[in-house]
N, C-alpha and C positions, 0 to 999 in steps of 0.2 A: 196751891191749886190753880191759881191764875196762870201761872207759867205753864202748867200742863195743858190747860185749855188752849192757850195760845199756840202751843206746839201742835196740838191736834188740828187746829184750824189751818195752820200752815201746811200740814201734810195733805189735808183735803184740797186746799187750793192747788197744790202741785199736781195732784191726781187729775183734777179737772182740766188743767192745762194740757197734760199729756193726752188725755182722751180727746181733747179738741183737735190737737195736731193729728192724731190718728184718723179722726173723721175726715179732716181736710185732705190728708194723703190718699185715703181711699176714694174720696170724691174725684180727686185729680186723676188717679189711675183709671177709674171707670170712665171718666171723660175721654181720656186718651185712647182707651180701648174702643170706645164707641166711634171716635174719629178715625181710628185705624182700620176698623172692620171693612169699609168699602174698598180701601186700597189693598187689604189682604186678600179679599175675594177676587179682585182683578189680577193680583199677582199670582193667585193659585191657578187662574185660567191660562196665563201667558206661558209658563214653562213648558206646556205640552207641545208647543209649536217650534220653539227656538232650537233645542239641542240637535235634533236630527239634521236639518238642512245645513247647519253651520259646518258639520263635519264633511258632508258631501261637497260643499263648495270648495273647501280647502283642497280636497283631492283632485277636483277637476281643474282648478285654476293653474296648477303647475304645468301639465302637458300642453295647455292652451298657449303658453308663452312661446313655445318653439315655432309654431306656424306664424305667430305675429311677427317674430323676428325675421322669419323667412320672407314674409310679405313686405317688411320694411326694406330688406336687402334687394328684393326684386323690383320694388317700386322705382328706384332711381334709374334702372336700366333703360326703360322706354324714354326717359328724359334725354338720352344721348342721341336718339334717332332724328328728332326734328331739325337740328341744324343742317345736315346734308340735304334734307328735303327742301328747305327754304332756299338753299344755294342753287339747287338744280332748276328751280322754277324760272329764273330769268333766262335760261338757255334757249327756250323756244323763241325769244324775241328776235334774234338775228335771222331766223328762217325766212321771213318775208323778204329780206335783202337778196336771198338766192333766187327770187322770182324773176330776176332779170333774164332776158332771152338772147344771150349771145350764143346759145347752143345751135342756132340755125346754121351758122357756117360749117358746122360739122357734117352737113349733108354730103359734101363732095367725097366723104370717106368711101361710100359704095363704089365711086369711080375708081378709087385706088385699088379696092378689092377686085374690081373687074380686070384691072391691068395685070396683076400677078396671075390671074387665071390663065392668061395666054401662054406663059412659060410652062404651064402644066403639061401640055403635049410634048414639050421638049424633054421633060423627065421621062416620058413614056419610051422614047427611043433609047434613052440612057439605060433604062431597065432592060430593054430589048437587047442592047449591046452587052449588058451584063449576063444575060441569059445564056449565050453560047458557051462561056467557059464552064457552065454547069456540068456537061458530060465529061470534062477533064478529070474530075476526081474519080470517075468510074474505074480507070485502070489502077488507081491507087488502091482501091478496095480489092482489086484482083491479085494483089501481092500474095505470094504463096510461101511465107515462112512458117506456116502452121506445122508442117511435119517436124521442123527443127524445134518448135516449142514443145512438141510431144516428148522429145528426148530428155530435156531437163525435168519435165514432169515425171518421167519414169525414173530419173535419177533420184528424185526425192520421194519416190513412191512410199517408202516406209523406212524412216530413219532407224527405228529399232531393229528391223530385220537386217539392214545394211551393216549396222554395228556388230550384230552377232556373226554375220558372214565374214566381216573383216577379222574378227578375233579367231575364227576357225581357220582362215587363211594363214594368219601369223603363226598359229600353233602348228599347222602342218608344215610351214616353211622352215621352222626351226630344225627339222630333221635333215634338211639339205644345206644347212648353214656351214660354210667353210671359210675360214679366215685366209685370204690369199697370202702366200709366202712373201710376195713382194711387199705387201702392206705390213706384215709383221717385221720384216727386215728394216723397213723404213719408219716403223712406229706410226703408221697411218691409222687414224681413227676418224669416225664421223657418223653422221646420220643421213640415210638416203630415204627420200619420200617418193614412192612410185605411184603412178596412176594407171589402173587397169580398167579398160572398158570392155564389158561383156555384152555381146549382141543378144538379140532375141532368141537365137538358136542355141544359146548357152556356151558358145565358144568365145575365146579371147579375140575381141575385135582390134584392140591395140593395147600395148604395154610400153610405158615410157617413164623416164626419170623426170619427176616434177621438180624436185630439189635435190641436187647431187652433193657429194662430199668433196668434189674437186679432185678425186682420184678415180680414174677409170676402172681400176682393178676392183675397188669396192662397189662401184655402181654396177658393173657387169655381174658380180657375184650376187647382188641383191636381185637383179632381174632373173638370173638363173634359178634362184630359190623360189620365186613366186611362180615361174612357169612350171616347175615341178610340183608345187603344192596345189595348183589349180585343179588338176584332175582328181585329187584326193578330197577336195572340198565340195560337197554337193550344194547346188544352188537351192535356196529356200523356195518353197512352193509359191510364196507371195511375189517372188521376183521372176519366176519362170515365164518365158514368152515375152519378156520385156528387156529393153536395152538399158543398162545402168552402168555407173562407174564407181570404183572403189579406190580410195587413197590408202596406201599401205606404208607405214614407216618401218625401216630396217636400220638397226643401230649396230655399229661395229665398234667394239671397245676391247683393248688388249687386256683389260682387267677381268673380262668375263672368263669363266672356267673353260668354255669351249674354244677360246681363242688359241 
């Protein structure tokens, strides 16, 4: 029985100790809570201000860096200007030295200017002497080669019309083309270039050999052909009443069927 009683007493003692520890723990926890309440209340008020502005500051800070860098780059530039300014300042110092008055002897200069004024009248007679040859060019202007200039102008009146008229003459001249017997016997060949000048009245003013073959028989035959073909070829309306010239080629070849 004694042992049982001792066991129960030991159990009760252990329970009392555990209960005591629990009471102490609760007291400590409550004490800590009481101490932490003021700080918790302040902490609850602070977060309402912090989060918003922090995000806004981060966004604004990045673009602001660019102008700062530009300002730093521009700042050293004005620093270069002062050296030339400081160097230019001593320049005015020598100016008082120029105050010396040796310029007074320059006064005789007007006398020199008065002297050359005297030869001025001499130039006047020179001009007067140059004046008489003025009428000389008058007769030069009266030269009268103008009518001759009208002829070449008429010759080149209309290149297209002249070309057509030349072709018509050549076509008409083929009817009268005869190969001279002498030329055939001697195997003469060549090209004759004739120049025909037609007057304003439409008649042949002149007909000549511009470039011959070297054989009179062929050259004469070419002239005869064009003389006979001229009346058969009417003058174009654009050339009527004008003097003009036409160059006409005539070829003599034994290989031609008409030879």
